[in-house]
N, C-alpha and C positions, 0 to 999 in steps of 0.2 A: 504494499501499498505506499502510497504519496500522501504528505501533507505540503500545505505552503499557504504563505498571504503575500503581498506585495514585496516583502523584502528577505523572509526565508523560508525553504525548504525543506524537508526531512524525508527517507525513503522506510520503511520498516518491511522485516518480511513476519508475515503473522502465520500462526499455527493454525489447521483447523480443530484443534482443542477445545476451544472456547467459541462462543456465538458472537465474535467480535464486533460484527459491523452493527446485531441486534443490541449489545452494549452498549456501543457508542450512540445510537440513536436513543437509548434510552435516559444515556446521561444528558445529553442533549435535551430532552423533552424535559426531565426532571428540572435540568437548569433554569428552561423557561417555565417553570412551573414554579418559581419562586424557592427551590432549594438553593442554601446559603453554597455548597460542594457538594459537585457530583460526580462519580470517581467509574473508570472504568478499566480493565487490565486486556491487554493484550499479549497472549503467551508467543514465544519465539523459540520454540526446543531449543537450550533449556532456560531461553533468557525471557523476561517482561518488559511491555512497553505500558508504562502506566499513565493515563489520561486523568488528568485533574483539573474540572473545569470550576472555577470559583467566580461568582456575580460580585462585581463590581458596580454597583448603582443598575445602571442600564447595559453595561457591557457584562462581557465573559472572559475572565483573565484564563486562557487553555496554557498548559504545561504538559508537555509529554517527556517522562522520563525513563530512561534506559537503563536496565538492570540484565548484568553478566548471567545471572541466576535468577529462577523464579524460588527456590526452595533453600532454603529457609527463608522466610517473605523478609523484605527491610523495609528500615523505614522511608521516607520519602529521602531525607537529605542524604543516604547511601546512593542514589542513583544519580545517571550523568543526565543533565537538561540536554536533550536531544532538540526539542521544538518548543516556542513559545510565540505567543500571541495574545492581542486583546481585541476583541471584535464586540460591535454591538449582538446582542442575543438574536436577531432576525438574520443579520449577515451569517453569523456562524451557523444557524441551522437551516437559513438555504442551500448554503455551502455542504453541507454533510447532507442534505435530502437528495438536494443535487446528483453528488457521489453515487449514494445508494441507489440512486433512480438509473442512473449509468450502467452501474453493477446487475441491475436486473435486465435492462434491454439487453445488455452483451452477452449476458449468460443464460436469461431466462430462470425461471423457478425450477425445472427440473436439472439443469445444469449445477445450478447454486445448490441444488440439494447432494446432487452427485459428488461435487467439488467438495463440500463443506462437510458433509454429515448433516447438514441443518436446515430446516427450511429456513426461506427469504424471508426477514423480519418487515413482514407486509403490515401486519398492525401496527408495529410501533413507527413504521415509517408514516404510516396513515395520521398517528396521533403526532408525530412532530408538523405536519402539514396543518393538520387541524388548528395547531395552536399558533403556527403562521397565519392561517387563514383569519382569526382571531384579530388581528394587530394588535395583539399587545403580548409581552411575556411579564410575569409578577416578577420584579426586582426584589 
């Protein structure tokens, strides 16, 4: 996977062991639903990419920390900062939703299930889109 903004970019290799896309969509939705902090973890056998989304008023501060080993779990400050950005919630949510939609268009639900061993996170993508359509995210 790749992530970036106007200034920074990062690449990650993600394992099929977790529902990486679904977990990220859920963290984005929770952030838009008013949670002060939302997290998800992407496995990269044996490592981990830890996404931390922290509300800062109308914005969301996103940090992705990289860990060489997932077990034992380590505190955030033991990870290497791989990527960081601060965006208004709708900008972040639209970018993640667009990436998820493109993944679905490229692979389709059947191939996604075959490749990742999990169904495409259709319901969570719909929740993020619904929050975007409502015109506001709760700070």
